[in-house]
ROSE-4610 file (N, C-alpha, C; in Angstrom, 1 decimal, always signed):
// ROSE-4610
residu = [M/M/M/G/G/G/T/T/T/L/L/L/L/L/L/V/V/V/H/H/H/A/A/A/A/A/A/E/E/E/V/V/V/T/T/T/Q/Q/Q/E/E/E/Q/Q/Q/A/A/A/E/E/E/A/A/A/M/M/M/P/P/P/W/W/W/K/K/K/G/G/G/V/V/V/A/A/A/S/S/S/L/L/L/E/E/E/D/D/D/T/T/T/L/L/L/T/T/T/H/H/H/I/I/I/I/I/I/T/T/T/A/A/A/E/E/E/R/R/R/Y/Y/Y/W/W/W/L/L/L/S/S/S/N/N/N/W/W/W/R/R/R/G/G/G/E/E/E/E/E/E/R/R/R/P/P/P/S/S/S/Q/Q/Q/A/A/A/W/W/W/P/P/P/E/E/E/D/D/D/M/M/M/A/A/A/E/E/E/V/V/V/A/A/A/D/D/D/R/R/R/W/W/W/I/I/I/T/T/T/L/L/L/Q/Q/Q/A/A/A/D/D/D/T/T/T/R/R/R/L/L/L/F/F/F/L/L/L/A/A/A/D/D/D/L/L/L/Q/Q/Q/E/E/E/S/S/S/E/E/E/L/L/L/G/G/G/R/R/R/M/M/M/L/L/L/T/T/T/L/L/L/R/R/R/E/E/E/P/P/P/I/I/I/G/G/G/G/G/G/G/G/G/R/R/R/E/E/E/T/T/T/L/L/L/A/A/A/A/A/A/G/G/G/I/I/I/M/M/M/H/H/H/V/V/V/L/L/L/L/L/L/H/H/H/A/A/A/A/A/A/Q/Q/Q/H/H/H/R/R/R/A/A/A/E/E/E/A/A/A/A/A/A/V/V/V/L/L/L/L/L/L/S/S/S/D/D/D/F/F/F/G/G/G/R/R/R/S/S/S/P/P/P/G/G/G/E/E/E/L/L/L/D/D/D/Y/Y/Y/I/I/I/D/D/D/F/F/F/L/L/L/E/E/E/H/H/H/R/R/R/E/E/E/A/A/A/L/L/L/L/L/L/R/R/R/P/P/P/G/G/G]
num = [1/1/1/2/2/2/3/3/3/4/4/4/5/5/5/6/6/6/7/7/7/8/8/8/9/9/9/10/10/10/11/11/11/12/12/12/13/13/13/14/14/14/15/15/15/16/16/16/17/17/17/18/18/18/19/19/19/20/20/20/21/21/21/22/22/22/23/23/23/24/24/24/25/25/25/26/26/26/27/27/27/28/28/28/29/29/29/30/30/30/31/31/31/32/32/32/33/33/33/34/34/34/35/35/35/36/36/36/37/37/37/38/38/38/39/39/39/40/40/40/41/41/41/42/42/42/43/43/43/44/44/44/45/45/45/46/46/46/47/47/47/48/48/48/49/49/49/50/50/50/51/51/51/52/52/52/53/53/53/54/54/54/55/55/55/56/56/56/57/57/57/58/58/58/59/59/59/60/60/60/61/61/61/62/62/62/63/63/63/64/64/64/65/65/65/66/66/66/67/67/67/68/68/68/69/69/69/70/70/70/71/71/71/72/72/72/73/73/73/74/74/74/75/75/75/76/76/76/77/77/77/78/78/78/79/79/79/80/80/80/81/81/81/82/82/82/83/83/83/84/84/84/85/85/85/86/86/86/87/87/87/88/88/88/89/89/89/90/90/90/91/91/91/92/92/92/93/93/93/94/94/94/95/95/95/96/96/96/97/97/97/98/98/98/99/99/99/100/100/100/101/101/101/102/102/102/103/103/103/104/104/104/105/105/105/106/106/106/107/107/107/108/108/108/109/109/109/110/110/110/111/111/111/112/112/112/113/113/113/114/114/114/115/115/115/116/116/116/117/117/117/118/118/118/119/119/119/120/120/120/121/121/121/122/122/122/123/123/123/124/124/124/125/125/125/126/126/126/127/127/127/128/128/128/129/129/129/130/130/130/131/131/131/132/132/132/133/133/133/134/134/134/135/135/135/136/136/136/137/137/137/138/138/138/139/139/139/140/140/140/141/141/141/142/142/142/143/143/143/144/144/144/145/145/145/146/146/146/147/147/147/148/148/148/149/149/149/150/150/150]
x = [+16.3/+16.3/+16.2/+16.5/+16.5/+15.2/+14.1/+12.8/+12.5/+13.0/+12.8/+13.6/+14.8/+15.6/+15.1/+14.5/+13.9/+12.8/+11.9/+10.8/+11.3/+12.3/+12.8/+13.4/+13.9/+14.5/+13.4/+12.2/+11.0/+10.5/+10.9/+10.4/+11.4/+10.9/+11.7/+12.7/+13.7/+14.7/+14.0/+13.1/+12.3/+11.5/+10.9/+10.1/+11.1/+12.2/+13.2/+13.6/+13.7/+14.2/+13.1/+11.9/+10.7/+10.6/+10.3/+10.0/+8.5/+7.9/+6.4/+5.6/+6.1/+5.4/+6.4/+6.0/+6.9/+7.4/+8.7/+9.3/+9.7/+9.5/+9.8/+10.8/+11.9/+12.9/+12.5/+13.1/+12.8/+13.2/+12.7/+13.0/+14.5/+15.2/+16.6/+17.3/+16.9/+17.6/+17.4/+16.2/+15.9/+16.8/+16.8/+17.6/+19.1/+19.5/+20.9/+21.3/+20.3/+20.5/+20.7/+20.0/+20.1/+21.5/+22.0/+23.3/+24.4/+24.3/+25.3/+25.4/+24.3/+24.3/+24.9/+24.5/+25.1/+26.6/+27.0/+28.5/+29.2/+28.6/+29.2/+29.4/+28.3/+28.3/+29.3/+29.3/+30.2/+31.6/+32.0/+33.4/+33.7/+32.7/+32.9/+33.1/+32.3/+32.5/+33.9/+34.4/+35.7/+36.8/+36.5/+37.5/+38.2/+37.5/+38.0/+37.5/+38.2/+37.7/+36.4/+35.6/+34.4/+34.7/+34.1/+34.3/+33.6/+34.2/+33.5/+33.2/+32.0/+31.5/+30.7/+30.8/+29.9/+28.5/+27.5/+26.1/+25.9/+25.2/+25.0/+24.3/+24.6/+24.0/+22.6/+22.3/+21.0/+20.7/+19.5/+19.1/+20.0/+20.6/+21.5/+22.7/+23.2/+24.4/+24.0/+22.8/+22.3/+22.3/+21.8/+21.7/+23.1/+24.0/+25.4/+26.0/+25.9/+26.4/+25.8/+24.5/+23.8/+24.4/+24.6/+25.1/+26.5/+27.3/+28.7/+28.6/+27.8/+27.7/+27.2/+26.2/+25.7/+26.8/+27.6/+28.7/+29.7/+30.1/+31.0/+30.5/+29.2/+28.5/+28.5/+28.2/+28.1/+29.5/+30.5/+31.9/+32.2/+31.9/+32.1/+31.3/+30.1/+29.3/+29.7/+30.2/+30.6/+31.8/+32.7/+33.9/+33.7/+32.5/+32.2/+32.1/+32.7/+32.6/+31.6/+30.8/+29.8/+30.5/+31.7/+32.4/+32.6/+32.6/+32.9/+31.6/+30.5/+29.2/+29.2/+29.9/+30.0/+31.0/+31.8/+32.9/+32.3/+32.9/+32.4/+32.9/+32.0/+32.4/+32.6/+33.5/+33.6/+33.1/+31.9/+31.2/+31.9/+32.1/+32.7/+31.7/+32.1/+31.2/+30.5/+29.3/+28.5/+27.8/+27.8/+27.1/+27.9/+29.1/+30.1/+29.6/+30.6/+30.3/+30.1/+29.0/+28.6/+29.4/+29.2/+29.8/+28.7/+28.7/+27.7/+28.5/+27.8/+28.4/+28.2/+28.9/+28.8/+27.4/+26.9/+25.5/+24.5/+24.6/+23.7/+23.8/+25.0/+25.2/+24.5/+24.6/+24.0/+22.5/+21.9/+20.5/+20.0/+20.8/+20.4/+20.3/+21.3/+21.3/+20.1/+19.7/+18.6/+17.3/+17.1/+15.9/+15.8/+17.0/+17.1/+16.7/+17.3/+17.0/+15.5/+14.9/+13.5/+12.6/+12.9/+12.1/+12.2/+13.4/+13.5/+13.0/+13.2/+12.6/+11.1/+10.5/+9.0/+8.7/+9.5/+9.2/+9.4/+10.4/+10.7/+9.5/+9.0/+7.9/+6.6/+6.4/+5.2/+5.5/+6.7/+6.9/+6.7/+7.2/+7.1/+5.6/+4.8/+3.4/+2.7/+3.1/+2.6/+2.8/+3.9/+4.3/+3.7/+2.8/+2.2/+3.2/+4.2/+5.3/+5.4/+4.4/+4.5/+5.4/+6.3/+7.2/+6.5/+5.2/+4.6/+5.0/+4.8/+5.2/+6.7/+7.0/+8.5/+8.8/+7.8/+8.1/+9.2/+10.0/+11.1/+10.6/+9.5/+9.0/+8.7/+8.2/+8.0/+9.3/+10.3/+11.7/+12.2/+12.0/+12.5/+11.7/+10.4/+9.6/+10.0/+10.2/+10.7/+12.0/+12.9/+14.3/+14.2/+13.4/+13.2/+12.7/+11.7/+11.1/+12.2/+13.0/+14.1/+15.1/+15.4/+16.4/+15.8/+14.5/+13.9/+14.2/+14.6/+14.9/+13.6/+13.8/+12.7/+11.5]
y = [-47.8/-46.8/-47.4/-48.7/-49.4/-49.2/-49.4/-49.3/-47.9/-46.9/-45.5/-45.3/-45.8/-45.6/-46.2/-47.4/-48.1/-47.2/-46.7/-45.9/-44.5/-44.0/-42.6/-42.7/-43.9/-44.0/-44.0/-44.1/-44.1/-42.7/-41.7/-40.4/-39.6/-38.6/-37.8/-37.0/-36.5/-35.6/-34.3/-33.9/-32.7/-32.9/-34.1/-34.4/-34.5/-35.1/-35.3/-34.0/-33.0/-31.7/-30.7/-31.1/-30.2/-29.9/-28.7/-28.3/-28.3/-29.4/-29.6/-28.6/-28.1/-27.1/-26.4/-25.3/-24.5/-25.2/-25.1/-25.7/-27.2/-27.8/-29.2/-29.2/-30.0/-30.1/-31.0/-31.0/-31.9/-33.3/-34.2/-35.6/-35.8/-35.3/-35.5/-34.9/-33.7/-33.0/-33.8/-34.3/-35.1/-36.4/-37.1/-38.3/-38.0/-36.9/-36.5/-36.1/-35.4/-35.0/-36.3/-37.3/-38.5/-39.0/-39.2/-39.7/-38.9/-37.6/-36.6/-36.7/-36.7/-36.8/-38.2/-39.2/-40.5/-40.6/-40.0/-40.0/-39.2/-38.1/-37.3/-38.1/-38.8/-39.6/-40.7/-41.4/-42.6/-42.1/-41.0/-40.5/-40.1/-39.6/-39.2/-40.5/-41.5/-42.7/-43.3/-43.2/-43.7/-42.8/-41.6/-40.7/-39.9/-39.9/-39.3/-37.8/-37.1/-35.7/-35.8/-34.8/-34.7/-34.8/-35.7/-35.8/-34.6/-34.2/-33.2/-33.8/-33.7/-34.2/-33.1/-33.1/-32.2/-32.8/-31.9/-32.3/-33.2/-34.3/-35.2/-34.6/-35.0/-34.5/-35.0/-36.2/-36.8/-37.9/-38.5/-39.6/-40.8/-41.1/-42.2/-42.0/-40.8/-40.6/-40.7/-40.2/-40.4/-41.9/-42.7/-44.2/-44.8/-44.4/-44.9/-44.6/-43.3/-42.9/-43.7/-43.9/-44.7/-46.1/-46.8/-48.1/-48.2/-47.2/-47.2/-46.9/-46.0/-45.7/-46.9/-47.6/-48.8/-49.8/-50.0/-51.0/-50.6/-49.3/-48.7/-48.8/-48.6/-48.6/-50.1/-51.0/-52.4/-52.9/-52.5/-52.9/-52.3/-51.1/-50.5/-51.2/-51.5/-52.2/-53.6/-54.3/-55.7/-55.8/-54.8/-54.8/-54.2/-53.6/-52.9/-53.9/-53.6/-54.4/-53.7/-54.6/-54.0/-53.0/-53.3/-52.4/-51.0/-50.9/-49.6/-48.6/-49.2/-48.4/-47.2/-47.4/-46.3/-45.2/-45.5/-44.5/-43.1/-42.1/-40.7/-40.3/-39.6/-39.0/-37.5/-36.9/-35.5/-35.1/-34.4/-34.1/-32.9/-33.1/-32.1/-31.2/-30.1/-29.2/-30.0/-29.8/-28.6/-28.9/-30.1/-30.4/-29.6/-30.0/-29.4/-29.4/-29.0/-28.7/-29.9/-30.6/-31.6/-32.9/-33.7/-35.0/-36.0/-37.1/-38.1/-39.5/-40.5/-41.8/-42.4/-43.3/-43.9/-44.6/-45.2/-45.8/-44.7/-43.5/-42.4/-41.9/-41.9/-41.4/-42.4/-43.7/-44.7/-44.5/-44.4/-44.2/-43.0/-41.9/-40.6/-40.8/-41.5/-41.7/-42.5/-43.5/-44.4/-43.5/-42.7/-41.9/-40.8/-40.1/-39.1/-39.5/-40.7/-41.3/-41.7/-42.2/-42.6/-41.4/-40.3/-39.0/-38.7/-38.6/-38.1/-39.2/-40.5/-41.5/-41.3/-41.0/-40.7/-39.6/-38.5/-37.3/-37.7/-38.5/-38.9/-39.8/-40.6/-41.5/-40.7/-39.6/-38.7/-38.1/-37.6/-37.0/-38.1/-39.3/-40.3/-40.6/-40.7/-41.0/-39.9/-38.6/-37.5/-37.7/-38.4/-38.6/-39.9/-40.5/-41.8/-43.0/-42.9/-43.9/-44.3/-44.6/-44.9/-46.1/-46.0/-47.1/-48.2/-47.9/-48.9/-48.8/-49.9/-50.0/-49.8/-48.9/-48.7/-49.1/-49.7/-50.1/-51.2/-51.1/-52.0/-53.5/-53.8/-55.1/-55.6/-54.7/-55.1/-55.4/-54.6/-54.8/-56.2/-56.6/-57.9/-59.0/-58.9/-59.9/-60.1/-58.9/-59.0/-59.7/-59.3/-59.9/-61.4/-61.8/-63.2/-64.0/-63.4/-64.1/-64.3/-63.3/-63.4/-64.4/-64.6/-65.6/-67.0/-67.1/-68.4/-69.3/-70.5/-71.4/-71.8/-71.9/-72.5/-71.7]
z = [+32.1/+31.1/+29.7/+29.6/+28.3/+27.5/+28.2/+27.6/+27.1/+27.9/+27.5/+26.2/+26.1/+24.9/+23.7/+23.9/+22.7/+22.2/+23.0/+22.6/+22.1/+22.8/+22.4/+21.0/+20.6/+19.2/+18.2/+18.6/+17.7/+17.4/+18.1/+17.9/+17.0/+16.3/+15.4/+16.3/+15.6/+16.4/+16.7/+15.9/+16.3/+17.5/+17.7/+18.9/+20.1/+19.9/+21.0/+21.5/+20.7/+21.1/+21.5/+21.3/+21.6/+23.1/+23.4/+24.8/+24.9/+25.4/+25.4/+26.2/+27.3/+28.1/+29.0/+29.4/+30.2/+31.5/+31.7/+32.9/+32.8/+31.6/+31.4/+30.3/+30.5/+29.5/+28.4/+27.3/+26.2/+26.6/+25.8/+26.0/+25.9/+24.9/+24.8/+26.0/+26.4/+27.5/+28.8/+29.0/+30.2/+30.3/+29.2/+29.2/+29.3/+28.7/+28.8/+30.2/+30.8/+32.2/+33.1/+32.9/+33.7/+33.5/+32.3/+32.0/+32.5/+32.4/+32.8/+34.3/+35.0/+36.5/+37.0/+36.3/+36.7/+36.5/+35.4/+35.1/+36.1/+36.5/+37.6/+38.9/+39.3/+40.5/+40.4/+39.3/+39.2/+39.3/+38.6/+38.7/+40.2/+40.9/+42.3/+43.1/+42.9/+43.6/+43.4/+42.2/+41.9/+42.4/+42.9/+43.3/+42.1/+41.0/+39.7/+39.6/+38.8/+38.4/+37.6/+37.7/+37.0/+35.5/+34.8/+33.3/+32.6/+31.5/+30.7/+29.3/+28.9/+27.6/+26.9/+25.6/+24.8/+24.9/+24.7/+24.7/+23.5/+23.6/+22.5/+21.3/+20.2/+18.9/+18.7/+19.1/+18.8/+19.7/+19.6/+20.5/+20.4/+19.2/+19.0/+19.9/+20.0/+20.8/+22.3/+22.6/+24.0/+24.4/+23.5/+23.7/+23.9/+23.0/+23.1/+24.4/+24.8/+26.1/+27.3/+27.2/+28.3/+28.3/+27.2/+27.2/+27.8/+27.4/+28.0/+29.5/+29.9/+31.3/+32.1/+31.6/+32.3/+32.5/+31.5/+31.5/+32.6/+32.6/+33.6/+35.0/+35.2/+36.5/+37.0/+36.1/+36.5/+36.9/+36.2/+36.7/+38.0/+38.3/+39.6/+40.7/+40.5/+41.5/+41.7/+40.6/+40.8/+41.7/+41.7/+42.5/+43.9/+44.1/+45.3/+46.5/+47.6/+48.8/+49.8/+50.5/+51.4/+52.4/+52.8/+53.8/+53.2/+51.9/+51.3/+51.3/+51.5/+51.5/+52.4/+53.6/+54.6/+54.3/+53.2/+52.9/+52.6/+53.1/+52.9/+51.6/+50.8/+49.6/+49.8/+49.1/+49.0/+47.7/+47.7/+46.5/+45.8/+44.5/+43.7/+43.0/+42.5/+41.8/+40.7/+40.3/+40.7/+42.1/+42.6/+43.9/+45.0/+45.2/+46.1/+47.5/+48.4/+49.7/+50.7/+50.5/+51.4/+51.4/+52.4/+52.4/+52.7/+51.9/+52.0/+51.9/+52.4/+52.2/+50.8/+50.4/+49.1/+49.0/+50.1/+50.0/+49.7/+50.4/+50.1/+48.7/+48.2/+46.8/+45.8/+46.1/+45.2/+45.3/+46.5/+46.6/+45.9/+46.1/+45.4/+43.9/+43.3/+41.9/+41.4/+42.2/+41.9/+41.9/+42.9/+43.1/+42.1/+41.8/+40.9/+39.5/+39.1/+37.8/+37.7/+38.7/+38.7/+38.4/+39.1/+38.8/+37.3/+36.8/+35.4/+34.4/+34.7/+33.8/+33.7/+34.9/+34.8/+34.0/+34.1/+33.2/+31.7/+31.4/+30.0/+29.6/+30.4/+30.1/+29.7/+30.4/+30.1/+28.7/+28.5/+27.2/+26.0/+26.3/+25.2/+25.1/+26.1/+26.1/+25.2/+25.4/+24.7/+23.2/+22.8/+21.4/+20.9/+21.7/+21.3/+21.4/+22.2/+22.3/+23.8/+24.5/+25.9/+26.1/+27.1/+27.4/+28.3/+28.7/+29.5/+30.9/+31.6/+33.1/+33.3/+34.2/+34.5/+36.0/+36.7/+38.0/+38.1/+39.2/+39.3/+39.3/+39.9/+40.0/+38.5/+37.6/+36.3/+35.5/+35.9/+35.3/+35.7/+37.0/+37.5/+36.8/+36.7/+36.0/+34.6/+33.9/+32.4/+32.3/+33.2/+33.2/+33.5/+34.4/+34.8/+33.6/+32.9/+31.7/+30.6/+30.5/+29.4/+29.8/+31.1/+31.6/+31.7/+31.7/+31.8/+30.6/+30.8/+29.7/+28.9/+27.6/+26.7/+26.6]
């Protein structure tokens, strides 16, 4: 989502809040939805109550929340033991009711975010701020290039 946030910072707040066509959320709402959903799932994985947060005021606040969430998620995953992946989750509201394994919850978050990142990329492209390739393999190649010495 880092690439999306870089390009989202280049749009006006008016563009970020615009509803481009019926049935599609604004760029700001789409990115906020990703973060809100991931925060919900992370708290569930940790066995914590669902956090409540006010809706962000602007794209800068969306980016700040994403950075904090990524750090929290990395800490959780760094401490995760493979044996915990089969642990059953009791899903809290608004999902509620069902039970899934931690591994299924992690996979859901990855796929859910991928869908909404694609929607955000379309919105950014419409504003002339295409984030370019968002494929995971492109992310790995970009990360490898950054880590390469010299």
